[in-house]
N, C-alpha and C positions, 0 to 999 in steps of 0.2 A: 561423447556428446552428452552424456547426461551431466558429466561435469561442467560443459560449458553452459547448458541451459540452466543448472544449479547456481553458477556465479551468476547469470543474467539475471535471476528471479532474486538472488540475495542481494543485488545492488539496488534493483528496483523496490523490493519489500523490504526495507531493512529498520530496525529497532531506532534510526536517527528521525523516522517519521513524527514518533512521539514527542521529540524534544522540539520539533516542528510545530505540532498544536498546541504544546504549550506555550510555546513563543507567539503564536496567533491569538492564543486567548488572552494572553498578558499584555502585548503591545497592539495587535491590530483591533481588537474587539473594542476596547476604551476608547482609541482613537475614532472609531463608528460611533461611541455611545455618546462621546462628549459633543461633536459636532451635531449628533442627533438630538441631544438636550437642546442644543441652541434651536435646532427647528420646531422642537415643541412649544419654546416659549413663541414661536412665528405661529405657529398652530398649526404645520404641516407634514402630518403623520403621515402621507403618502411616501415621502422621502426618508422616513425611518425606515419603514419596512422594504423599499427599494434597498437603501444602503446595508440593512440586515442581508437579505440574499445576495447581493454583491459579495459579501465578506462571507458569508457561509460557503457559495461557489467558488470564489476565488482562492482564498484563504485556508477554510478549513475541512471542506470535503473530500479533495485530492488526499490531503495529508492522511485522514482517518480512513479512506480505504486502503491505503497505502500500507498502514499501521495494521489494519485488520487481515489485509493480505499477510504481511509477516508473522502473524498469528498463525495463519494458515498453513502459512509455507512450512513454518518450524516444526510443526505436527505431523506435517506429510513428508518431510526429511528425516524427522526422526524415525517414523514407519518405516520408510523407503530403504533407511541403512538398517533396521532390525529385521525387515522381512526377508523373503527367498526371491524377491524380484530379481536382482542380480546375478544369482546362480543361475537361474532359468533363464536369461540373456546370455550367460556365457554359454549355457548348453546346448540354446538353440543355434547359437554363432558357429557352436563346434560343428553340430549337424548340418547347418548351410554349408560349412564349407568343405565336408566330407561329401555330400553330395555334388558340389561344384566339382571336384577332383574326380569322381567317377565319371 
């Protein structure tokens, strides 16, 4: 069960998200800036802030949270493997099986 949880977390919080953040900054953000520059000429600042909010919410925020989760997951998994939790879990499983047999 621990392996399944680890696999799910690894797929969701992966290092690939950093490349998605970079892609969004290099490709999607300039697209918003260029269209926003056109709206500056028209004098509609309100559209610039709403375009930034959409970009931040849709393209940037989720991937940055996932990448931050990857860093946390990586440290947690390192401590999980080096800790004594698996040994205690196996001991508890043996004790529980002994109690059930009795």
